[in-house]
C-alpha positions as CSV (number, residue, x, y, z in Angstrom):
1,M,-8.2,90.6,-84.9
2,K,-6.1,88.4,-83.5
3,R,-8.2,86.4,-80.7
4,K,-6.9,86.1,-77.6
5,L,-6.8,82.9,-75.1
6,D,-4.7,81.7,-72.1
7,T,-3.9,78.2,-74.0
8,V,-2.9,76.9,-76.9
9,V,-1.7,73.3,-77.4
10,I,0.5,72.3,-81.2
11,S,2.0,69.3,-81.3
12,D,3.1,67.1,-84.3
13,V,3.6,69.2,-86.7
14,H,7.3,67.4,-87.6
15,L,9.0,70.5,-89.5
16,G,12.0,69.0,-91.9
17,T,9.8,66.7,-93.4
18,I,7.0,67.0,-96.8
19,G,4.5,66.3,-94.8
20,C,4.4,69.1,-92.5
21,H,1.5,72.2,-93.1
22,A,4.4,74.8,-92.3
23,I,2.6,77.5,-93.9
24,E,-1.0,77.0,-92.8
25,L,0.4,76.4,-89.3
26,T,1.7,80.1,-90.1
27,Q,-1.1,81.3,-90.8
28,Y,-2.6,80.3,-87.3
29,L,-0.5,81.3,-85.4
30,N,-0.8,84.8,-86.4
31,S,-4.7,84.4,-86.1
32,I,-4.2,84.3,-82.5
33,D,-2.8,85.9,-79.5
34,P,-2.4,83.2,-76.8
35,K,-0.5,84.1,-73.1
36,R,1.7,80.4,-73.8
37,V,2.0,78.2,-76.2
38,I,2.8,74.2,-75.3
39,L,4.2,72.6,-78.2
40,N,3.6,69.4,-77.0
41,G,6.5,67.1,-78.8
42,D,7.6,66.1,-82.6
43,I,7.6,69.9,-83.6
44,V,11.2,69.4,-85.3
45,D,11.5,65.8,-86.5
46,M,15.0,64.9,-86.0
47,W,14.6,61.2,-87.2
48,N,13.6,62.3,-90.8
49,F,15.7,66.2,-90.7
50,R,17.6,66.0,-93.9
51,K,20.2,69.6,-94.3
52,Y,19.0,69.6,-98.2
53,Y,15.8,69.6,-96.9
54,W,14.2,72.8,-94.7
55,P,12.1,75.1,-97.0
56,E,11.8,78.6,-95.7
57,A,7.9,77.8,-94.6
58,H,9.6,75.8,-91.9
59,M,11.8,79.0,-91.0
60,H,9.0,81.1,-91.0
61,V,7.2,79.0,-87.8
62,I,10.7,79.1,-86.7
63,R,10.7,82.5,-86.6
64,T,6.9,82.8,-85.7
65,L,7.6,81.3,-82.4
66,I,10.3,83.5,-81.7
67,T,7.6,86.4,-82.2
68,M,5.6,85.4,-80.0
69,M,8.3,85.0,-77.3
70,T,9.9,88.7,-77.6
71,N,5.8,89.5,-77.0
72,G,5.8,87.7,-73.7
73,V,4.8,84.5,-74.6
74,D,5.5,81.9,-72.6
75,I,6.4,78.2,-74.6
76,Y,6.5,75.9,-73.2
77,Y,8.4,73.0,-75.7
78,L,7.3,69.1,-74.8
79,T,9.5,66.8,-75.6
80,G,8.8,64.1,-77.9
81,N,9.4,60.8,-79.9
82,H,10.9,62.2,-82.8
83,D,12.9,65.6,-80.8
84,E,13.8,63.0,-77.9
85,T,17.1,64.3,-78.3
86,L,16.1,67.4,-76.5
87,R,15.5,65.3,-73.2
88,K,18.5,65.2,-72.7
89,V,18.1,69.2,-71.4
90,S,14.4,68.6,-70.1
91,S,14.7,70.6,-67.0
92,L,16.7,74.2,-69.6
93,Q,15.2,77.5,-69.5
94,L,16.2,80.0,-71.7
95,G,13.6,83.3,-70.6
96,P,10.1,82.8,-71.8
97,L,11.3,79.1,-73.3
98,F,10.9,75.9,-70.9
99,I,12.1,72.6,-72.4
100,R,10.3,70.0,-70.0
101,D,8.8,66.0,-70.4
102,K,6.0,67.0,-69.1
103,L,4.3,70.0,-67.9
104,V,1.2,70.4,-64.5
105,L,-0.6,73.3,-64.9
106,E,-3.6,74.3,-62.5
107,L,-6.3,76.0,-64.9
108,N,-9.4,77.7,-63.1
109,G,-9.3,75.4,-60.0
110,E,-8.6,72.1,-62.6
111,K,-5.2,70.2,-63.0
112,V,-4.5,69.4,-66.2
113,W,-1.5,66.7,-67.3
114,F,0.5,67.7,-70.7
115,F,3.0,65.3,-71.8
116,H,3.6,63.8,-75.6
117,G,3.1,60.1,-75.1
118,D,5.0,58.4,-77.0
119,I,6.1,56.7,-73.8
120,F,3.3,54.2,-74.1
121,D,3.9,52.6,-77.4
122,V,6.2,50.1,-77.2
123,T,5.9,49.3,-73.5
124,M,1.7,49.6,-73.1
125,K,0.9,46.7,-71.7
126,Y,3.5,47.7,-68.5
127,S,3.0,51.6,-69.3
128,K,1.0,52.2,-66.1
129,W,2.7,50.5,-63.5
130,I,6.3,52.0,-64.9
131,A,4.5,55.4,-64.6
132,K,3.3,54.8,-60.9
133,L,6.7,54.0,-59.5
134,G,7.2,56.8,-57.6
135,G,7.9,60.6,-58.8
136,H,10.3,59.4,-61.9
137,G,7.9,56.5,-63.0
138,Y,7.5,59.3,-66.0
139,E,11.3,59.4,-66.1
140,L,11.6,55.2,-66.3
141,L,9.4,55.2,-69.1
142,I,11.6,57.5,-71.6
143,L,14.4,55.8,-70.5
144,L,12.7,52.2,-71.2
145,N,11.7,53.7,-74.9
146,R,15.0,54.9,-75.2
147,W,16.7,51.4,-74.5
148,I,14.3,49.5,-77.0
149,N,14.6,52.1,-80.0
150,N,18.7,51.6,-79.8
151,I,18.0,48.0,-79.4
152,S,16.2,48.3,-82.3
153,E,18.7,50.5,-84.8
154,K,21.5,47.9,-83.6
155,M,19.5,45.2,-85.1
156,G,18.9,47.5,-87.9
157,Y,14.9,48.4,-88.1
158,G,15.5,51.4,-86.7
159,K,13.7,53.5,-84.1
160,L,10.0,52.2,-83.8
161,S,7.9,54.2,-85.3
162,L,3.8,54.4,-84.6
163,S,2.8,55.7,-87.8
164,K,4.5,52.4,-89.5
165,K,2.3,50.7,-86.7
166,I,-0.8,52.4,-87.0
167,K,-1.1,51.9,-90.8
168,D,-0.4,47.8,-90.5
169,S,-4.5,47.4,-90.4
170,V,-7.3,50.1,-89.5
171,K,-8.3,46.9,-86.8
172,T,-5.2,46.9,-85.1
173,A,-5.4,51.2,-85.0
174,V,-8.4,51.3,-84.1
175,S,-7.2,49.2,-80.9
176,F,-4.0,50.6,-80.4
177,I,-5.6,54.6,-79.9
178,D,-8.5,53.3,-77.8
179,D,-5.7,51.4,-75.7
180,F,-3.6,54.9,-75.4
181,E,-6.4,56.5,-74.8
182,V,-8.0,54.6,-72.0
183,T,-3.9,53.9,-70.6
184,A,-3.5,58.3,-70.1
185,M,-6.8,58.6,-68.8
186,E,-6.2,55.6,-65.8
187,L,-3.0,57.1,-65.1
188,A,-4.1,60.6,-64.5
189,I,-7.4,59.8,-62.6
190,D,-4.8,57.4,-60.5
191,E,-2.5,60.8,-60.6
192,G,-5.4,63.1,-59.8
193,Y,-5.6,65.0,-62.2
194,D,-8.6,66.8,-64.0
195,Y,-7.8,66.8,-67.9
196,V,-4.4,65.0,-69.3
197,V,-3.5,66.8,-72.6
198,C,-1.3,64.0,-75.0
199,G,-0.1,64.4,-78.6
200,H,1.9,61.6,-80.6
201,I,-1.0,59.2,-82.1
202,H,-1.7,62.1,-84.7
203,Q,-5.9,61.8,-83.3
204,P,-7.5,65.3,-82.6
205,K,-9.9,64.0,-80.1
206,I,-11.3,65.5,-76.6
207,R,-13.2,62.8,-74.6
208,G,-14.6,62.3,-71.1
209,F,-13.8,58.8,-68.7
210,E,-15.3,57.2,-65.4
211,N,-14.3,54.5,-64.2
212,E,-14.9,53.4,-60.5
213,K,-12.1,55.9,-59.4
214,G,-12.9,59.1,-60.5
215,T,-13.1,60.3,-64.0
216,V,-11.4,63.1,-66.5
217,I,-11.0,64.2,-69.6
218,Y,-9.0,62.8,-72.1
219,L,-7.5,65.9,-74.9
220,N,-5.2,65.7,-78.6
221,S,-4.3,68.2,-79.9
222,G,-3.9,66.3,-83.2
223,D,-1.2,67.2,-85.7
224,W,0.0,69.6,-88.5
225,I,0.5,66.3,-91.2
226,E,-3.4,65.2,-91.7
227,N,-5.8,67.2,-89.8
228,L,-4.2,70.3,-88.7
229,T,-5.7,71.2,-85.4
230,A,-4.6,72.6,-82.0
231,L,-6.3,72.8,-78.5
232,E,-7.2,75.6,-77.8
233,Y,-8.4,77.4,-73.4
234,D,-9.7,80.4,-73.6
235,G,-9.2,80.9,-69.8
236,N,-12.6,78.9,-68.7
237,E,-13.4,76.1,-71.6
238,W,-11.5,73.9,-73.6
239,C,-12.3,73.4,-78.0
240,L,-10.5,71.8,-80.6
241,Y,-9.6,74.1,-83.5
242,R,-9.5,72.4,-87.1
243,Y,-7.6,74.6,-89.5
244,E,-10.0,73.2,-92.6
245,E,-13.2,74.5,-90.9
246,D,-11.9,77.9,-89.8
247,I,-13.3,79.8,-93.0
248,L,-16.5,78.1,-92.3
249,M,-16.9,78.1,-88.7
250,K,-15.6,81.5,-86.5
251,D,-16.6,79.5,-82.6
252,P,-15.3,75.7,-82.8
253,P,-17.2,73.4,-80.3
254,R,-16.4,74.0,-76.9
255,V,-16.3,71.6,-73.5
256,N,-18.0,73.4,-71.0
257,Q,-18.8,72.6,-67.1
258,M,-22.0,70.1,-68.7
259,F,-19.5,67.8,-70.1
260,K,-17.8,67.3,-66.6
261,S,-21.3,67.2,-64.3
262,N,-23.2,65.0,-66.6
263,V,-20.1,62.8,-67.5
264,N,-22.2,59.6,-67.2
265,E,-23.8,60.8,-71.3
266,N,-20.7,61.4,-72.6
267,I,-18.5,59.7,-71.9
268,S,-17.2,56.2,-72.2
269,M,-17.2,53.6,-69.4
270,H,-14.2,51.9,-68.3
271,G,-15.4,50.3,-64.9
């Protein structure tokens, strides 16, 4: 029997690449019955797409998502860096399919901000204040990243890849991931969100955060290359789903309301 869920968040599938675990993802999608699915970027890897490599298993993922839509499931495709071409049509709606750069939902009275997160890559030092420039700050960051990637390609370096940056050294990776998360959380607090949900860095996580301005919960859906993870919301609580643990543990750890009310015991302090 399929598990009924309110919202499911999946990111960094990278369909069209050898590393994609498409079979496992299809199995997962067929095991759930959500009201909405948020595809939080890098679902189809347009950077590395090759005509000669598109296995049937990858097509099954697409077919499964289409079947979900025909059954009344709303699907939000939020653009990432590997599928940034879709940013040209990021206000498009085709029935239950919505293409967006970012998404804000009110779930159970709380504001949740969804976006892929690649805007924090090469502009980490300045991303926060750029993103706060009026209502178009996020779009400015997207344009800035696109401009930087265009220059990088013309210089023969290709588009900037976060995975390559992370693999340079463990110390650099840990520092970058922490900076990424803190930047997202601080910006979310500034904008008045209760939750911020990202992808991009392939690091599944649920983390609380507090500074002098407020508190927020950060969630990252991970990926379907190494971690095989997703975020699930049942209408009351968020949990982090791990495919490899599914057989052993049918009820994954959840973020309950005590996580927020007792934030000082569970969060990192950055005041």
